[in-house]
LUMPAZA-116570 format. One record per residue (C-alpha): residue number from 1; residue in one letter; z, x, y. Coordinates in Angstrom, 3 decimals. Layout:
LUMPAZA-116570
{site NUM, 'A', {Z, X, Y}} ...
This chain:
LUMPAZA-116570
{site 1, 'M', {123.002, 2.513, 114.403}} {site 2, 'N', {124.757, 2.029, 111.102}} {site 3, 'K', {122.053, 2.828, 108.566}} {site 4, 'V', {118.479, 4.115, 108.267}} {site 5, 'T', {116.397, 4.273, 105.098}} {site 6, 'W', {114.023, 7.250, 105.083}} {site 7, 'A', {111.333, 7.976, 102.501}} {site 8, 'V', {110.899, 11.428, 100.986}} {site 9, 'V', {107.216, 11.395, 100.073}} {site 10, 'E', {107.391, 14.683, 98.180}} {site 11, 'G', {109.766, 13.062, 95.685}} {site 12, 'E', {113.291, 13.862, 94.584}} {site 13, 'P', {114.295, 17.516, 94.983}} {site 14, 'A', {115.688, 19.229, 91.904}} {site 15, 'T', {118.361, 20.803, 94.099}} {site 16, 'L', {119.571, 20.799, 97.697}} {site 17, 'D', {120.287, 24.526, 97.500}} {site 18, 'P', {118.467, 25.975, 100.548}} {site 19, 'A', {117.550, 29.108, 98.610}} {site 20, 'S', {115.637, 27.114, 96.013}} {site 21, 'S', {114.212, 24.028, 97.676}} {site 22, 'A', {112.279, 23.090, 100.811}} {site 23, 'N', {112.958, 19.449, 101.609}} {site 24, 'V', {113.761, 17.217, 104.587}} {site 25, 'I', {117.323, 16.487, 103.438}} {site 26, 'T', {118.979, 19.910, 103.326}} {site 27, 'P', {118.440, 20.802, 107.032}} {site 28, 'N', {120.492, 17.744, 107.955}} {site 29, 'L', {123.324, 18.916, 105.723}} {site 30, 'C', {123.373, 22.674, 106.217}} {site 31, 'D', {123.326, 24.288, 109.629}} {site 32, 'N', {121.317, 27.464, 110.109}} {site 33, 'L', {122.574, 30.516, 111.952}} {site 34, 'L', {119.810, 29.995, 114.498}} {site 35, 'K', {118.176, 26.736, 115.531}} {site 36, 'L', {114.442, 26.095, 115.359}} {site 37, 'N', {113.346, 23.905, 118.249}} {site 38, 'P', {110.464, 21.388, 118.245}} {site 39, 'D', {108.235, 23.793, 120.181}} {site 40, 'F', {108.817, 26.470, 117.492}} {site 41, 'S', {111.109, 28.506, 119.735}} {site 42, 'I', {114.488, 29.744, 118.491}} {site 43, 'S', {117.927, 29.273, 120.037}} {site 44, 'A', {121.574, 29.740, 119.051}} {site 45, 'G', {122.988, 27.795, 116.122}} {site 46, 'V', {126.090, 28.480, 114.069}} {site 47, 'A', {125.622, 32.027, 115.326}} {site 48, 'E', {126.261, 32.105, 119.054}} {site 49, 'K', {124.605, 35.523, 119.008}} {site 50, 'A', {122.261, 37.035, 116.421}} {site 51, 'D', {120.130, 40.033, 117.294}} {site 52, 'W', {119.415, 43.686, 116.688}} {site 53, 'A', {122.173, 46.093, 117.709}} {site 54, 'D', {119.809, 48.975, 116.939}} {site 55, 'P', {116.470, 49.205, 115.041}} {site 56, 'V', {118.147, 48.941, 111.619}} {site 57, 'T', {121.371, 47.028, 112.335}} {site 58, 'F', {121.435, 43.287, 112.914}} {site 59, 'E', {124.660, 41.797, 114.283}} {site 60, 'I', {125.710, 38.158, 113.938}} {site 61, 'K', {128.598, 36.625, 115.882}} {site 62, 'V', {129.782, 33.330, 114.405}} {site 63, 'R', {130.380, 30.474, 116.841}} {site 64, 'S', {134.052, 29.536, 117.102}} {site 65, 'G', {135.170, 25.988, 116.294}} {site 66, 'V', {132.539, 25.318, 113.609}} {site 67, 'T', {133.978, 23.817, 110.431}} {site 68, 'F', {132.681, 22.770, 107.047}} {site 69, 'W', {132.872, 19.091, 106.091}} {site 70, 'D', {136.249, 19.680, 104.424}} {site 71, 'G', {137.686, 20.961, 107.702}} {site 72, 'T', {137.850, 24.653, 106.794}} {site 73, 'P', {136.460, 27.020, 109.449}} {site 74, 'V', {133.130, 28.781, 109.046}} {site 75, 'T', {133.901, 32.494, 108.884}} {site 76, 'A', {131.983, 35.737, 108.718}} {site 77, 'A', {132.749, 35.850, 104.988}} {site 78, 'D', {130.927, 32.530, 104.510}} {site 79, 'V', {127.945, 33.824, 106.491}} {site 80, 'A', {127.817, 37.047, 104.460}} {site 81, 'Y', {128.020, 35.061, 101.213}} {site 82, 'S', {125.176, 32.788, 102.326}} {site 83, 'L', {122.970, 35.706, 103.323}} {site 84, 'E', {123.709, 37.610, 100.114}} {site 85, 'R', {122.327, 34.695, 98.084}} {site 86, 'N', {118.886, 35.360, 99.571}} {site 87, 'R', {118.900, 38.976, 98.391}} {site 88, 'N', {118.230, 37.567, 94.926}} {site 89, 'P', {114.484, 37.883, 94.149}} {site 90, 'K', {114.584, 34.273, 92.915}} {site 91, 'S', {115.318, 33.040, 96.419}} {site 92, 'Q', {112.345, 31.623, 98.321}} {site 93, 'W', {113.582, 33.680, 101.306}} {site 94, 'Y', {113.775, 37.003, 99.490}} {site 95, 'A', {110.804, 38.473, 101.386}} {site 96, 'S', {112.789, 38.520, 104.630}} {site 97, 'F', {115.803, 40.075, 102.910}} {site 98, 'A', {114.091, 42.756, 100.806}} {site 99, 'L', {114.742, 45.600, 103.274}} {site 100, 'I', {118.494, 44.954, 103.536}} {site 101, 'Q', {120.706, 47.794, 102.327}} {site 102, 'N', {124.032, 46.018, 102.677}} {site 103, 'I', {125.784, 43.170, 104.474}} {site 104, 'E', {129.081, 44.026, 106.141}} {site 105, 'V', {131.851, 41.627, 107.171}} {site 106, 'A', {133.048, 43.359, 110.343}} {site 107, 'G', {135.726, 40.831, 111.317}} {site 108, 'D', {136.536, 37.130, 111.111}} {site 109, 'D', {133.552, 36.277, 113.319}} {site 110, 'T', {131.184, 39.237, 112.959}} {site 111, 'V', {128.628, 40.178, 110.310}} {site 112, 'R', {126.469, 43.305, 110.399}} {site 113, 'V', {123.325, 43.518, 108.296}} {site 114, 'H', {122.088, 47.051, 107.630}} {site 115, 'F', {118.408, 47.674, 106.865}} {site 116, 'S', {116.423, 50.555, 105.411}} {site 117, 'A', {113.816, 49.950, 108.142}} {site 118, 'P', {113.333, 47.479, 111.004}} {site 119, 'D', {112.296, 44.007, 109.840}} {site 120, 'T', {110.600, 41.691, 112.342}} {site 121, 'T', {110.775, 38.750, 109.914}} {site 122, 'F', {114.557, 38.630, 109.507}} {site 123, 'R', {115.632, 36.967, 112.757}} {site 124, 'D', {112.968, 34.290, 112.378}} {site 125, 'A', {114.175, 33.568, 108.843}} {site 126, 'L', {117.641, 32.784, 110.186}} {site 127, 'S', {116.195, 29.768, 112.000}} {site 128, 'G', {115.097, 28.376, 108.645}} {site 129, 'A', {116.888, 27.823, 105.370}} {site 130, 'G', {117.195, 31.594, 105.032}} {site 131, 'G', {119.956, 31.252, 107.624}} {site 132, 'A', {121.639, 28.189, 106.092}} {site 133, 'V', {125.422, 28.609, 106.043}} {site 134, 'M', {127.414, 27.455, 103.011}} {site 135, 'S', {131.056, 27.614, 101.996}} {site 136, 'K', {131.840, 30.691, 99.919}} {site 137, 'A', {134.871, 29.068, 98.289}} {site 138, 'F', {132.862, 26.015, 97.224}} {site 139, 'G', {129.903, 28.111, 96.078}} {site 140, 'D', {132.020, 30.463, 94.004}} {site 141, 'K', {133.551, 27.498, 92.217}} {site 142, 'A', {130.229, 25.656, 91.738}} {site 143, 'G', {128.329, 28.614, 90.315}} {site 144, 'D', {124.839, 27.824, 89.058}} {site 145, 'A', {125.428, 24.093, 89.600}} {site 146, 'L', {125.509, 24.533, 93.389}} {site 147, 'G', {123.216, 22.042, 95.097}} {site 148, 'T', {122.670, 19.820, 92.064}} {site 149, 'S', {123.333, 16.097, 91.864}} {site 150, 'G', {126.495, 16.572, 89.813}} {site 151, 'T', {128.089, 19.201, 92.033}} {site 152, 'G', {126.620, 19.037, 95.524}} {site 153, 'L', {127.335, 21.635, 98.188}} {site 154, 'M', {129.589, 22.287, 101.174}} {site 155, 'C', {128.005, 22.883, 104.572}} {site 156, 'S', {128.709, 22.361, 108.278}} {site 157, 'G', {125.722, 20.255, 109.346}} {site 158, 'P', {125.527, 16.919, 111.189}} {site 159, 'Y', {125.584, 14.932, 107.932}} {site 160, 'E', {127.800, 15.168, 104.864}} {site 161, 'L', {126.462, 14.637, 101.375}} {site 162, 'G', {127.551, 11.211, 100.168}} {site 163, 'T', {126.273, 9.844, 96.871}} {site 164, 'W', {123.298, 11.179, 94.938}} {site 165, 'K', {121.872, 8.700, 92.475}} {site 166, 'P', {119.334, 10.698, 90.423}} {site 167, 'G', {115.919, 9.088, 90.393}} {site 168, 'S', {116.879, 6.676, 93.154}} {site 169, 'E', {118.362, 7.951, 96.428}} {site 170, 'I', {120.522, 10.439, 98.263}} {site 171, 'D', {122.926, 9.039, 100.872}} {site 172, 'V', {124.265, 11.173, 103.707}} {site 173, 'I', {127.058, 10.245, 106.125}} {site 174, 'A', {127.445, 11.403, 109.731}} {site 175, 'N', {129.852, 14.308, 110.209}} {site 176, 'T', {132.180, 12.957, 112.900}} {site 177, 'H', {133.485, 16.453, 113.648}} {site 178, 'Y', {130.091, 18.080, 114.053}} {site 179, 'W', {130.255, 20.930, 116.544}} {site 180, 'D', {126.943, 20.083, 118.246}} {site 181, 'G', {127.577, 16.391, 118.939}} {site 182, 'A', {127.729, 13.301, 116.778}} {site 183, 'A', {124.590, 11.904, 115.170}} {site 184, 'K', {123.226, 8.612, 116.475}} {site 185, 'T', {122.979, 7.129, 112.989}} {site 186, 'K', {126.050, 6.802, 110.783}} {site 187, 'N', {124.311, 6.737, 107.427}} {site 188, 'I', {120.890, 7.710, 106.106}} {site 189, 'S', {119.610, 6.751, 102.686}} {site 190, 'F', {116.841, 9.075, 101.497}} {site 191, 'V', {114.675, 7.297, 98.928}} {site 192, 'F', {111.901, 8.880, 96.865}} {site 193, 'V', {108.495, 7.231, 97.238}} {site 194, 'T', {105.543, 9.365, 96.202}} {site 195, 'D', {102.949, 6.603, 95.859}} {site 196, 'G', {101.099, 6.102, 99.150}} {site 197, 'S', {100.361, 2.394, 98.690}} {site 198, 'T', {103.953, 1.618, 97.770}} {site 199, 'L', {105.171, 3.591, 100.763}} {site 200, 'T', {102.834, 1.827, 103.186}} {site 201, 'T', {103.919, -1.600, 101.955}} {site 202, 'A', {107.597, -0.665, 102.228}} {site 203, 'L', {107.165, 0.747, 105.746}} {site 204, 'T', {105.201, -2.162, 107.164}} {site 205, 'G', {107.521, -4.651, 105.460}} {site 206, 'G', {110.630, -3.075, 106.963}} {site 207, 'E', {112.142, -2.037, 103.631}} {site 208, 'I', {111.918, 1.615, 104.693}} {site 209, 'D', {112.430, 2.706, 108.316}} {site 210, 'G', {110.451, 5.934, 108.432}} {site 211, 'A', {108.832, 8.897, 106.733}} {site 212, 'F', {107.200, 12.225, 107.415}} {site 213, 'N', {103.761, 12.953, 105.941}} {site 214, 'V', {102.666, 9.345, 105.569}} {site 215, 'P', {99.225, 8.860, 103.960}} {site 216, 'P', {96.388, 9.395, 106.471}} {site 217, 'G', {94.444, 6.639, 104.730}} {site 218, 'S', {97.134, 4.115, 105.725}} {site 219, 'R', {96.827, 4.758, 109.450}} {site 220, 'D', {95.300, 1.330, 110.226}} {site 221, 'A', {98.048, -0.532, 108.394}} {site 222, 'L', {100.780, 1.636, 109.889}} {site 223, 'S', {99.403, 1.242, 113.417}} {site 224, 'G', {98.765, -2.483, 113.137}} {site 225, 'K', {100.267, -5.208, 115.227}} {site 226, 'G', {103.890, -5.806, 114.392}} {site 227, 'A', {104.290, -2.505, 112.572}} {site 228, 'G', {106.150, 0.506, 113.891}} {site 229, 'R', {104.756, 3.646, 115.456}} {site 230, 'L', {102.525, 6.222, 113.837}} {site 231, 'V', {103.191, 9.497, 115.632}} {site 232, 'V', {100.834, 12.473, 115.312}} {site 233, 'G', {102.371, 15.871, 115.947}} {site 234, 'P', {101.647, 19.585, 115.579}} {site 235, 'S', {102.324, 21.213, 112.259}} {site 236, 'T', {101.995, 24.432, 110.304}} {site 237, 'A', {100.905, 22.397, 107.279}} {site 238, 'S', {97.837, 23.267, 105.271}} {site 239, 'Y', {96.188, 22.012, 102.098}} {site 240, 'S', {95.391, 24.792, 99.665}} {site 241, 'F', {95.259, 25.825, 96.032}} {site 242, 'G', {95.868, 29.170, 94.400}} {site 243, 'P', {96.080, 30.961, 91.033}} {site 244, 'A', {99.144, 30.552, 88.841}} {site 245, 'S', {99.084, 33.624, 86.593}} {site 246, 'S', {97.747, 37.150, 86.239}} {site 247, 'T', {96.038, 36.418, 82.898}} {site 248, 'S', {94.059, 33.366, 84.012}} {site 249, 'A', {90.417, 33.363, 85.059}} {site 250, 'A', {91.803, 32.112, 88.383}} {site 251, 'A', {93.159, 35.615, 88.970}} {site 252, 'N', {89.572, 36.859, 89.172}} {site 253, 'P', {88.695, 37.056, 92.893}} {site 254, 'K', {85.050, 36.172, 92.194}} {site 255, 'I', {86.126, 32.831, 90.720}} {site 256, 'R', {88.273, 32.073, 93.756}} {site 257, 'Q', {85.531, 33.126, 96.149}} {site 258, 'A', {83.023, 30.998, 94.271}} {site 259, 'L', {85.212, 27.890, 94.422}} {site 260, 'S', {85.795, 28.466, 98.115}} {site 261, 'L', {82.038, 28.630, 98.734}} {site 262, 'A', {81.470, 25.417, 96.781}} {site 263, 'I', {83.818, 23.194, 98.812}} {site 264, 'D', {82.680, 21.483, 102.006}} {site 265, 'R', {85.667, 21.712, 104.378}} {site 266, 'K', {84.292, 19.233, 106.910}} {site 267, 'D', {83.774, 16.641, 104.198}} {site 268, 'Y', {87.239, 17.446, 102.862}} {site 269, 'I', {88.863, 16.812, 106.254}} {site 270, 'H', {86.990, 13.529, 106.636}} {site 271, 'T', {87.734, 12.322, 103.102}} {site 272, 'V', {91.248, 13.553, 102.386}} {site 273, 'V', {93.066, 13.691, 105.729}} {site 274, 'Q', {90.965, 11.053, 107.494}} {site 275, 'G', {90.182, 13.426, 110.355}} {site 276, 'Y', {93.829, 14.437, 110.915}} {site 277, 'G', {93.063, 18.068, 110.198}} {site 278, 'Y', {90.953, 21.046, 111.153}} {site 279, 'P', {89.157, 23.922, 109.420}} {site 280, 'Q', {91.529, 26.839, 108.828}} {site 281, 'K', {89.873, 30.178, 108.127}} {site 282, 'T', {92.697, 31.854, 106.283}} {site 283, 'I', {96.163, 31.214, 104.912}} {site 284, 'V', {97.867, 31.822, 108.275}} {site 285, 'P', {97.605, 28.852, 110.696}} {site 286, 'P', {96.767, 29.771, 114.319}} {site 287, 'F', {99.684, 27.673, 115.570}} {site 288, 'V', {102.216, 30.330, 114.541}} {site 289, 'W', {101.107, 32.975, 117.027}} {site 290, 'A', {100.683, 30.632, 119.998}} {site 291, 'N', {103.917, 31.843, 121.627}} {site 292, 'M', {103.905, 35.443, 120.397}} {site 293, 'D', {103.656, 38.424, 122.752}} {site 294, 'A', {100.428, 39.703, 121.190}} {site 295, 'K', {98.819, 36.281, 120.722}} {site 296, 'D', {95.495, 37.442, 122.191}} {site 297, 'I', {95.155, 40.111, 119.481}} {site 298, 'Y', {95.839, 37.585, 116.726}} {site 299, 'Q', {93.475, 35.009, 118.181}} {site 300, 'K', {90.605, 37.454, 118.727}} {site 301, 'A', {90.871, 38.681, 115.123}} {site 302, 'Y', {91.046, 35.125, 113.791}} {site 303, 'D', {87.992, 34.090, 115.819}} {site 304, 'A', {86.088, 37.048, 114.342}} {site 305, 'L', {86.651, 35.845, 110.774}} {site 306, 'P', {83.532, 34.208, 109.307}} {site 307, 'E', {83.274, 30.435, 109.220}} {site 308, 'Q', {83.774, 28.935, 105.766}} {site 309, 'K', {80.347, 27.628, 104.799}} {site 310, 'V', {79.054, 25.971, 101.656}} {site 311, 'D', {76.747, 28.201, 99.595}} {site 312, 'I', {76.264, 26.928, 96.051}} {site 313, 'A', {73.686, 29.582, 95.141}} {site 314, 'A', {76.006, 32.416, 96.159}} {site 315, 'A', {78.888, 30.743, 94.320}} {site 316, 'K', {76.855, 30.529, 91.099}} {site 317, 'K', {76.011, 34.226, 91.334}} {site 318, 'L', {79.705, 35.089, 91.714}} {site 319, 'V', {80.603, 33.052, 88.636}} {site 320, 'A', {77.786, 34.655, 86.637}} {site 321, 'S', {78.920, 38.166, 87.581}} {site 322, 'S', {82.636, 37.487, 87.094}} {site 323, 'G', {82.670, 38.074, 83.337}} {site 324, 'V', {84.760, 34.919, 82.893}} {site 325, 'D', {84.328, 32.671, 79.846}} {site 326, 'T', {83.106, 29.535, 81.618}} {site 327, 'S', {83.412, 27.397, 78.480}} {site 328, 'K', {87.195, 27.408, 78.882}} {site 329, 'P', {88.458, 24.756, 81.342}} {site 330, 'L', {90.604, 25.775, 84.300}} {site 331, 'V', {93.790, 23.702, 84.598}} {site 332, 'L', {94.755, 22.521, 88.090}} {site 333, 'A', {98.320, 21.241, 88.606}} {site 334, 'I', {99.081, 18.604, 91.257}} {site 335, 'P', {102.080, 16.369, 92.015}} {site 336, 'A', {101.895, 12.809, 90.727}} {site 337, 'G', {101.610, 10.072, 93.318}} {site 338, 'S', {100.006, 12.087, 96.109}} {site 339, 'K', {96.713, 10.420, 96.962}} {site 340, 'E', {95.680, 13.364, 99.153}} {site 341, 'L', {96.253, 15.953, 96.440}} {site 342, 'S', {94.660, 13.700, 93.829}} {site 343, 'Q', {91.579, 13.542, 96.059}} {site 344, 'T', {91.852, 17.304, 96.565}} {site 345, 'A', {91.818, 17.826, 92.800}} {site 346, 'A', {88.760, 15.583, 92.413}} {site 347, 'I', {86.904, 17.538, 95.107}} {site 348, 'I', {87.781, 20.860, 93.463}} {site 349, 'Q', {86.726, 19.479, 90.088}} {site 350, 'S', {83.363, 18.313, 91.455}} {site 351, 'A', {82.736, 21.601, 93.270}} {site 352, 'A', {83.569, 23.572, 90.130}} {site 353, 'K', {81.087, 21.552, 88.088}} {site 354, 'Q', {78.290, 22.408, 90.521}} {site 355, 'I', {78.781, 26.119, 89.927}} {site 356, 'G', {79.263, 26.084, 86.157}} {site 357, 'L', {83.036, 25.784, 85.910}} {site 358, 'T', {85.159, 23.059, 84.342}} {site 359, 'V', {88.447, 21.970, 85.916}} {site 360, 'T', {90.956, 19.666, 84.246}} {site 361, 'I', {93.798, 18.064, 86.205}} {site 362, 'D', {97.451, 18.338, 85.199}} {site 363, 'E', {99.428, 15.706, 87.131}} {site 364, 'R', {103.173, 16.363, 87.112}} {site 365, 'Q', {106.176, 14.402, 88.319}} {site 366, 'P', {107.673, 15.793, 91.567}} {site 367, 'A', {110.635, 17.613, 89.995}} {site 368, 'D', {108.394, 19.180, 87.337}} {site 369, 'F', {105.815, 20.116, 89.950}} {site 370, 'G', {108.485, 21.701, 92.152}} {site 371, 'A', {109.680, 23.772, 89.199}} {site 372, 'L', {106.294, 25.532, 89.136}} {site 373, 'F', {107.317, 27.505, 92.210}} {site 374, 'F', {110.614, 28.801, 90.846}} {site 375, 'D', {110.307, 28.930, 87.040}} {site 376, 'A', {107.519, 31.050, 85.571}} {site 377, 'S', {107.796, 29.352, 82.180}} {site 378, 'T', {106.635, 26.041, 83.679}} {site 379, 'R', {103.332, 27.647, 84.751}} {site 380, 'A', {102.256, 28.397, 81.180}} {site 381, 'G', {98.774, 27.004, 80.647}} {site 382, 'V', {98.224, 26.362, 84.375}} {site 383, 'D', {95.420, 28.187, 86.190}} {site 384, 'F', {95.626, 26.758, 89.716}} {site 385, 'V', {98.278, 24.910, 91.717}} {site 386, 'A', {97.221, 22.651, 94.604}} {site 387, 'T', {99.769, 21.887, 97.283}} {site 388, 'T', {100.545, 21.095, 100.892}} {site 389, 'G', {102.395, 24.092, 102.291}} {site 390, 'Y', {104.464, 24.506, 105.436}} {site 391, 'L', {105.630, 27.515, 107.375}} {site 392, 'E', {109.235, 26.746, 108.242}} {site 393, 'T', {109.765, 29.480, 110.816}} {site 394, 'P', {107.713, 31.399, 113.399}} {site 395, 'G', {105.798, 34.551, 112.586}} {site 396, 'V', {102.450, 35.478, 111.047}} {site 397, 'L', {103.947, 37.187, 107.989}} {site 398, 'G', {105.550, 34.075, 106.501}} {site 399, 'Y', {102.736, 33.282, 104.066}} {site 400, 'P', {101.105, 36.681, 103.433}} {site 401, 'Q', {104.289, 38.433, 102.397}} {site 402, 'L', {105.072, 35.675, 99.872}} {site 403, 'F', {101.652, 35.667, 98.224}} {site 404, 'M', {100.285, 39.183, 98.703}} {site 405, 'L', {103.109, 41.691, 98.536}} {site 406, 'P', {104.390, 43.034, 95.207}} {site 407, 'A', {107.264, 40.981, 93.819}} {site 408, 'E', {109.838, 43.692, 94.532}} {site 409, 'M', {108.822, 43.650, 98.210}} {site 410, 'G', {109.123, 39.899, 98.586}} {site 411, 'G', {106.009, 38.466, 96.954}} {site 412, 'V', {107.871, 35.623, 95.265}} {site 413, 'F', {104.642, 33.589, 94.900}} {site 414, 'N', {102.441, 36.557, 93.947}} {site 415, 'W', {101.872, 35.143, 90.484}} {site 416, 'T', {98.679, 37.154, 89.828}} {site 417, 'D', {100.277, 40.553, 90.500}} {site 418, 'Y', {97.807, 40.917, 93.368}} {site 419, 'S', {97.823, 44.463, 94.688}} {site 420, 'N', {95.723, 45.804, 97.535}} {site 421, 'P', {97.005, 49.054, 99.094}} {site 422, 'T', {95.411, 48.229, 102.450}} {site 423, 'V', {97.090, 44.827, 102.527}} {site 424, 'T', {100.472, 46.097, 101.352}} {site 425, 'S', {100.668, 49.051, 103.721}} {site 426, 'N', {99.569, 47.103, 106.776}} {site 427, 'L', {101.766, 44.074, 106.092}} {site 428, 'Q', {104.700, 46.452, 105.797}} {site 429, 'A', {103.639, 48.222, 108.980}} {site 430, 'A', {103.467, 44.893, 110.782}} {site 431, 'R', {106.875, 43.988, 109.426}} {site 432, 'T', {108.616, 47.187, 110.471}} {site 433, 'A', {106.899, 47.779, 113.829}} {site 434, 'T', {109.185, 47.234, 116.808}} {site 435, 'D', {106.278, 47.048, 119.254}} {site 436, 'P', {104.445, 43.662, 119.243}} {site 437, 'K', {101.015, 45.233, 119.844}} {site 438, 'T', {101.434, 47.693, 116.981}} {site 439, 'A', {102.611, 44.900, 114.686}} {site 440, 'A', {99.636, 42.709, 115.619}} {site 441, 'E', {97.118, 45.476, 115.045}} {site 442, 'A', {98.586, 46.238, 111.615}} {site 443, 'F', {98.511, 42.560, 110.647}} {site 444, 'V', {94.873, 42.290, 111.693}} {site 445, 'K', {93.956, 45.198, 109.408}} {site 446, 'A', {95.727, 43.485, 106.516}} {site 447, 'Q', {94.013, 40.176, 107.292}} {site 448, 'E', {90.580, 41.806, 107.253}} {site 449, 'A', {91.310, 42.801, 103.647}} {site 450, 'F', {93.094, 39.708, 102.299}} {site 451, 'A', {90.976, 36.988, 103.915}} {site 452, 'P', {87.896, 37.668, 101.685}} {site 453, 'D', {90.066, 37.780, 98.551}} {site 454, 'Q', {90.868, 34.060, 98.872}} {site 455, 'L', {94.158, 34.573, 97.047}} {site 456, 'Q', {95.226, 31.193, 98.391}} {site 457, 'I', {92.157, 29.018, 99.028}} {site 458, 'T', {92.919, 27.138, 102.246}} {site 459, 'L', {91.013, 23.867, 102.564}} {site 460, 'A', {92.309, 22.544, 105.880}} {site 461, 'G', {95.078, 22.706, 108.418}} {site 462, 'A', {96.752, 19.331, 108.884}} {site 463, 'Y', {98.551, 17.462, 111.637}} {site 464, 'Q', {101.867, 15.824, 110.923}} {site 465, 'L', {101.940, 12.046, 110.628}} {site 466, 'T', {105.338, 10.394, 111.030}} {site 467, 'Y', {106.048, 6.680, 110.857}} {site 468, 'L', {108.970, 5.121, 112.744}} {site 469, 'S', {109.900, 1.470, 112.443}} {site 470, 'S', {110.038, -0.509, 115.678}} {site 471, 'K', {113.828, -0.304, 115.729}} {site 472, 'L', {113.909, 3.504, 115.833}} {site 473, 'T', {113.650, 5.925, 118.708}} {site 474, 'G', {114.419, 9.544, 119.366}} {site 475, 'V', {112.834, 11.386, 116.445}} {site 476, 'V', {110.990, 14.524, 117.471}} {site 477, 'T', {107.908, 14.980, 115.310}} {site 478, 'S', {107.424, 18.704, 114.963}} {site 479, 'V', {106.703, 21.640, 112.739}} {site 480, 'A', {110.438, 22.063, 112.292}} {site 481, 'M', {110.921, 19.213, 109.794}} {site 482, 'Y', {112.112, 21.529, 107.003}} {site 483, 'S', {114.351, 23.634, 109.221}} {site 484, 'S', {115.911, 21.414, 111.894}} {site 485, 'P', {118.307, 18.452, 111.664}} {site 486, 'W', {115.818, 15.891, 112.979}} {site 487, 'A', {117.919, 12.983, 111.696}} {site 488, 'L', {120.564, 13.886, 114.281}} {site 489, 'K', {118.245, 12.355, 116.865}} {site 490, 'L', {117.670, 9.035, 115.093}} {site 491, 'G', {118.761, 6.069, 117.159}} {site 492, 'A', {118.007, 2.410, 117.790}} {site 493, 'K', {115.999, 0.902, 120.606}} 
């Protein structure tokens, strides 16, 4: 197939830098050291071997014959450079790199990563953008402009970055020398369509060939006669909202608990995701431990968590005892164009009103909304941020360590300076335990403490909805959309 047009419903990314952006484009450009498979298992990638040599030394052997788009070989120095970038606390992957003492280039094809303690999250991170490999020579020259529309990047993935027309599209071209086999489609044009109605019309009319995360409310139109296929798949996605600063009333746990009690999850699932979701008791989706050694421990503890029930009277009491000035509105930020998050904001607003709180909605364009997660100055005046989140890699610690650990330990989204000694100590124990049972038991103790705090108020887990035009075949709909080169599998019937 010569060309496919694919919609990016989240909007245009500010950067393609894997350390600073989660999007569907970058995984098709930049290979990871390890590969995340559709069933959430991990296999070899650019690293033909990547595992622990001893409890505190991780050894990576680079696959021979892998080259960047410009033809230069991928070396251990490039791998070390790429990993070092995630040791910056500004990286979204910093949590899995916080225990690293140093990264050693031990030869042309070998990298050794030395840790202060064992870290069970590190290998998993290498199957996501935390393991994305980039050219050191290109990166050194690009500097802070790396990944932007004016500079681009240099990777070894199945597609090369072609033209980036800001505000319009990003074109990628098949890498004919790709080490893992040529892509079935020569060219993909990623277009930015955040409005659900516009997207549905473009999909059913054949203007756009496919998209992840299509609007649940458009399922009838997208499944109609003559249209393409609407494919429902497993996902780690969840709809949630959380506090944006330590000085806001949203940082008060009683306010968060009250809002959680005021929202009807069953009604939310019916209204917002049209039934393509399920109640999720806490920030960690059950899907992630399905293949883990101690899955029974995780499941039993999750089942023991209380069901999330509506209790307006209890919510009002929490607000009354919170000490918060309820005359001051709480500002909720959402991305413009997302019908689901617009409906989410309306539901939160209505629930808040029932318990004596006022919520105003701050709708931001995709690039400005994305900046909230990486630039603290953009969160000024914002109390809550509502979003659809994804876990890109396996493991139960992916979300908790980002939101609940101190910033210096990897809590890059811990905007309230949340600190609970029980949570911190047990998350760290789970992270450093080499025995799966010990790790699971420590995580459960942390979960017992952080689940009631409602630091991130989870409204529902969601299934993934992918649309494929009738001319397409071969796409695997999976949780790995932000970590695996799914476009490699695009083909024509």
